[in-house]
N, C-alpha and C positions, 0 to 999 in steps of 0.2 A: 478605615479599611474599605475598599471598594466592594459594592454589592455585586456578587457574581450574576445575580438575576438580571442585571442590566446589560449583559453581554449577549450578542446575537447567538452564540453557540450554545448558551445555557438552555437545557430542556429537562423537565422533570418527568415527562411521559415516557413509559417504556413499552416496547412492542416485542416481548419475548417470542410470541408465536411466529414471528417472521424470521427467526434465527435458530430456534430449537428444533427438536425432532418433529414438531407439528409441520414444519416447512419442508420436510423431506419429500421430494416428488415420488411418484410411483416408480419402482425400480424395474428394469427390463427383465423379461422372462428369458430372453436369449441374449447372452453377453457378447459385446463387441470387443475387439482388441483395445486394451487400455482401461477397460472397466474393471471394477473391483467387487469383491463379495459385499453383499448388503451389510454385513456386520461391520465392515470397514467404513462404509458410508455413514452408518449410524453413529460411529465414533465422531465423525466431523460435526454432526449436529448436536451431539451430547457434550462433547468437549469444547467445541468451537474451533478445533484445528485437527489436522490429520497429517502425519508423516507418511509419504508415499515413497518407498525405497526402490531404487534401481529401475526407474521409469524410462528415462531418456537414454538413448544410445550415446556413446561417447562422441561419435562424429556429429550428432545433432547439436551438441553443446560446443564442440570445438570450432564449428563454423562461426558461432557467436563470439567466442573468446578471441579468435583471430581478428575479428572485425573491430573489437573494442579495445584491445590492448593499446596503450599509448594515447588514449583520448580521455577527456574529462566529461563529466555528466552533462555539462551545458551543451555539448554538441551531439548528444545522443540521437537527435532528430536525423542526423546524417546516417546513422545505422538503420533507422526505420526506412528511409528512402532506399537504402541499399538492399533491403529485403530480408535481412537476417532475423530481425525481430519478428517480422510477419510470419516467416516460416515456422518459427517456434510457437507463436501464438495460435496459429491455425494447424498445428500438428494434429493429424486425424485422431491419433490415440488420445491426445489430451482433450480434444473436443468430445470424444466418446465418454471420457471420464466426467467431463463437466455436465454432460446430460444427466448423470446420476446425482449431481448436486443441484442443478437448476431446472431440470426437465429438458424436453427436446427442443425448445425455442429459447435461444439466449444470444447475448451480444458480447462484444468486447467493450469494456469500460475504458474511457479515454485517459484514465490515470494510470500510466505505466512508467517504469523507470529502469534505467541501467545504473547500477550503483557500484562505484569503486570505493571500497572501504580501505583506506590506506593504513599503514602502521601507525598506531597511536603515538609513538615517539616522534614521528615526523608530522602527523596530521591530527593533533589532539582535538580539533573541532569536528572530527569525523564520527565521534561517539553519538549514539542515538539513545534518547531517554525513553522511559515508559510512556506509551501513548496508545490510544485507539486510532485506527485509520480515520474514523469518522471525526476525530478532532481536527482534521484538516479539511473535511468536506463541508459543502453547503448544507446547512441544517435541513433543507428540503429533502435531502437524501437519507435522513435518519431512519426512514421506514423502508429503505432499500437494502437488501442483503447484497453486498459487493465483495464476494470472496476473492482473495488474492492468491495466486500461485507464485511462491517465492522459490526461484531456481538458482542455486549457486553454480558457478562454472568451475569450481574446484572443490575438493573436500573441505568442509567447514568444521572447525573444532572450537573448543572453549578458548584456545590460544589465538585463533585468527578471526574471531568475531561471529560465532554462531548465534542463532536467535534464542531468546528466552520468551516463553509465552505463559500467560496466566490462565490456566485451565478453568473453564466455566465462567470466564469473565463476561460472556454474552448473555447469561441466563436471565438477567433482569430486563434485557432488551433496551438498556439505557446507555446514553453517552454521558460519561462523567465530565465534570468541568476540567478544562485544561488551562495552562498558563503559557505565556510567551516571554521570552524565547529562551531556550536552553543554552546556557553558557554563551559562547560566541558563535552560535549556529542560528539557522532559521527555523529550527525544529520547535514544535509545541511539546509540552510535557504534561503528563497527568498531574492534577492537583492531588497529591498523594494523601492529603488530609481528608479527602472525601471519597476515596476509592472504596473502602469497606462499606460505608453507609450506602453509597449509590449502586455499586456493582456486587456487593455481597461476597467479595473475595479478599484474600490477603496477598500482598506483594512479597510475602515471605513464604507462607505456608503452601500456596497454590502454584508456585512457579515451577515450570518445567524447562530444563535446559536441553536444547535439541541439536546436537552435532549430527550432521548427515554427510553422506558420501556424494561425490559428483555423480550425476545421473538421477539422483533423488530430488524430491521437492517437498515443501511444506505448504499446505493450503490452510488458510484460516479466514474467518469473516472479519468484517470491519468494526466489530465491537469488542474483539478480544484484545486486551492489553498485551503489548509485546515491546521488546527492545532488542538491540544487538549488543553483544559484549565487546569490549575493546579488542582491537587487533594488536596482539602482542608479538606477532611475527614480523618478519622483514619483507613480506610480500603483500601486494594488494590483493584483497579478497573481493572478487567480482561476483555480482549477482544481478539477476533480472527479476522484476516483479511485474506480473501480468494480471489484470483484473477482469472480472466477468460479472454480468448481471442479467436479469430478465428484461425484456424489451418494454418500452413505454413507461419506465419509472425514472425518477430523478437520478442523474449520474454523479452528482456530488462535485462537479467541476464548475459550479456557479454559472451553468449554461454556456460555458466557453466552447465546448466541443460536444458533438453528438456521440451516441453509442454507434457501434458498427455491428450489424447482424452477422453472426458466425454460423448459426444453425437455425433452420426454419423448416419444420416438417411439411409445410405447404409449398416449399420451393426446394426440392431435393437436388436441383442442379445449381443451387446458389453459388454465385461468384462474389467473393467478398470484396467490397469497395472500401479500400483503405485510404482513399484520397483525403478524407477529413483530418487524418493524423499526420499529414506532412506539414501542418502549421506549427510555427514556433510558439508554443504555449507560454514559455517563460516571459517573452516580451508582453504578451497580452495580460498575464498575471501581474506584471509590474504596473501596467497602466491601470488595471482594476484597483490596485492597492494605493498607488501614489497619485493617480489622476493625471499622469503625464506619460508620454512615450519615453522609453529608456534611452539614455545616451548611447551612441555607438560604442559597443563593448569590445574590449580586447578578447581574444580567444580564451585566455586563461582567467578572465574575470569570473570568479565563482560566487559573486554576490547574488543572492536569491531573495525575491520578494513574492508575496502572494496574498490573496484575499483572506486566507485563514488567519493572518496576523491581526485582522480586525475582529475576529470572532471571540477572542479571549483577552483577559486582562494582561497587559504588558508589565512584566515584573523585572525584566532585564533588557536593557538596550544594547545594541551592537551595530556593526556596519550594515547588517541586513535590515534591521528596523529603521536605521537612519535613512537608508535608500528608499524605504517605504514611506518616509515622512512621519514616522511614529516616535513618540517620546514617552517614556515611562511616567506614571503618575508621580508627582513630587519633584519632577525635573522640568515641568512646564514653566515658562516665564510668566 
């Protein structure tokens, strides 16, 4: 059996102080629109996640939904150029809220996604296994808190693929070993045999199921294990995830793209420069993984490769790992 210590993603050092209540910035004395009571912010640092209900106006989300219906995740960059994602990411009330999480100076993290979760009966490869976001990230970012704001564009329930989160999974400050790749997907998955020892939590006892209404969002940090349930409905469940971090810290995308400053108290008239995020990161990820440029792709080619595939032991091969030039142990010639 392979020694997990040999894989680049493996790390035994924890940094709980970067993710728990110790990391909570000084809270404002005068609250801005979108900011929450301190008791709510404390929940984020203590639990590792927070459900924020009825935050976005319906029209703020409808603009995004109209822009993305009928397209696939591979062409989400077109949405970014169209401005719809930027408008949501730089929503003033959302940025006011993020000040309570990261302090007054923070950036957009370049790892963002538009996610269409299709009905499981039609798209069985759309299921997402237990993982920590850091399982995909460059290990240099293990000491960076990168909270994600997960925004559904419709009501999400246990029937159409709501999130499940493992409360307190960040408290050891560690990244658990992961494995490649889940079923016929490009997703990494937690090595469940090591979760309790490494993270001090149970994937049964500590799980919280989080259905939420359109207009609400869930924020959680990059060490909290989570997954989405199967979509048993007949409708696509659309969501957007936007990440944030403090400036000057590793961004987790293997140096591929920089962070973009969203708030800087030294520059109150800051105009956000989104230009770095117009790049097609999927093509660059493919080259980082396979060592060659991707072949001209058809619009509906959903094969995904990325450098995270080399971070963990490959236990299941599929079209994604083949495109990355990876072969599971025991199948090598």
